[in-house]
Every structure is written in structure tokens, then in C-alpha cells.
Phi, psi and omega in degrees: 000136178290157177255158176302131180096349177295148176288142176257115186246132176259124182242166187289323182209177184294327181299315179294319180298319179295321180296318178296318181296318179294322178296316179295320179296320178297316179297321179295318179295319178298321179294315180295320179296321179298318180294317184291338182264003179299141184281142173223168177296331182290320184261003183303311184297317179299319180291327176295313181297325181278359179078012182276339183232124173246353186215129176261107181271132182231146169245125186243124176235132180228175182279323183223160183296324181301314178295320182300311182297317181294318183291314180300315181298318181290322180296318181298332180284352180275355179302143178238181178292338182266331183215135179259134175275123183235115177275103184276342176198143176212154180180176178257154179110177184295156172291129187246171177298324178298319177299316182296315181293324176295318179296320180296315182290331185258358185057055183244164174255140180260130178247124176245126179243115181060023174225166178222184177231162178274178185300319181298320180293318179295320178295321178295320179297319177295318180297322183266001181057042178263130180275114176250127180244131180249138180220156171230004175230121184300320182301317181295320178301308182294323181295320179296314181295315180299314182294322179296321182296320183265005174078028181235038182296129180285172177309142181281134170253095186272131178275132178238109178286123182262344178178161178227143178226143178258134179283121180260328177201163179231150177205156183261132179240126179307137179075342180253336181087211183285129177244135179260118173283116191234158168244125182284118185280317180204159180067229180205158172244142184237143174295137180077002177287154171294148181205147175237151178259121180251131177234111186057042178065016175247134182287123176253343176198144178229118183204233188214145175283110183273328179218147181215121184228146168244113188059243181255003185263135171287133181229161180276326180206157176226131185265171182303140178096351181249158178257156182197170175250127183239131174247126179264124182304132174060029178215120184240012184257033177289139180234158177302141180079359170297153174252126176260117185251112179271137183209167175228157179249121180253131177269125180240114180283135180266146178239118178259130177276145175302154184302323181297321180289324180294327184267353182294137179294147180280000000 
């Protein structure tokens, strides 16, 4: 079946039409195969064992140059006799669409340290099947890469962003501290959810939503399109135009098949 936006071509006979259809089907299969073979930390060890990967290509983005130099230097030292760590691009600032497209073209993994990406970038990464990993502790970053290389990756703690809100104004409330008057941009924000404060896509604080109000009422959640007052526990330096990103951490247990089962014919 054709998809919306496909070109409508008139051909001289059925033979030509069949040839065009087969060509399009081949291109579609190649595209799907390319997506399914994209490298991730989860499938890295299997691809190394199968001889499909001799080089782990990484794109590294951090908040400051000091962190960038330390992380790049440490990552390069993780190379083994079976796989070489290759930093194909590094820089400071948020993960961008350009980073994602470079990773897609190069079959690389994107590493973000103390930085994040906006919704468009995340959607593009899903579309291109690019693995983006976010960290705020260098040890965890290096441990994940090292463990993936030797096939001992621990259960994944996947971050799930549940909503974002933009700070429109701030005001002080007795006993509650600084309250951010916000508009929920997408998803929802929940009281007691984990939350980080982003300023120009750089994390300035990571904590918890301590209070959530609609007008004068305490509420459990506020959905996209509504305004609310948000208090971040133990943080009073919220500024206008900051983005408050509410998220949860999901534990996903990994299952590795024995090598004989992986190589068994279907």
C-alpha cells in the first residue's frame, strides 16, 4: 500500500511498473535493515563477538571543556584488543540534530554529560535509531562503556521524561521558598517526581518537585497546556525561561542468550 506523500508515477506498461515497485521494496528493506543493525550499548558485545564491530564510535557532548577533556581521555583508554574506542566528534553544549545525523551516518553512539536535548532532537534520534546516553556521573559513564565492551552490561536504568514546563515568572512563598510560575509545554508534571532545571539546555540542578499547585490548590499532576506553580526541593535559584524537566527512572533487566542460541539458524 502506498503511503501519504509518495510520488504517483504513470508508466507505459505493467513490466515497468513491477520493476519500479520491486526497486522501492528493495530500498525499503535496506532502510529497515540499516535501522535494525544500528549499534547500541545493549547489542555492542554481540556485534563484537560476531565480528561485526571492530570500532566503537562515540560522539561526546558535555557542559564544560574541563569535563570534555577528562571524559574523552578516559574513554580512549577503554580500547581493547577486540574493539577500539573512536571519538568521531566532541564538543560542549546540548546534543543537537547534527550530532544525531552524524551518529546515524557513522553508526555511532551519542554520549551526553550534564547536557540534554530538546524534543525535536529526541524524536529524530528515535526515527534514526540512534542510541543517546545521558550521564551526570563520570564513573557511571565509563562503567557502562567498559561493561558493554566486555558483555557484562548491568540492568538498564532508562530515563523516561514525563513532561516539561517553562518558567514564566518566579515568586517567594513563606514556608515554601521560591515558586516557579510555569506553563506545561508537553506531557505532564507530577508532585514528588524527579526533576531537573535546564538553562540553555545545560543542567543547573537535579532534584525533586516538592510542591505543585494550580491557583491555591495542591494537585498531584498538571498536564500540557495548563499553568501551575512548581517548587523544587532545596533549590531557590530558578529563573524565568528555565525549563523544568520532570522524569522517572525505569529499570529494564537485560536478557543475554547463550552464544549457541544466538548462532542457531531460524
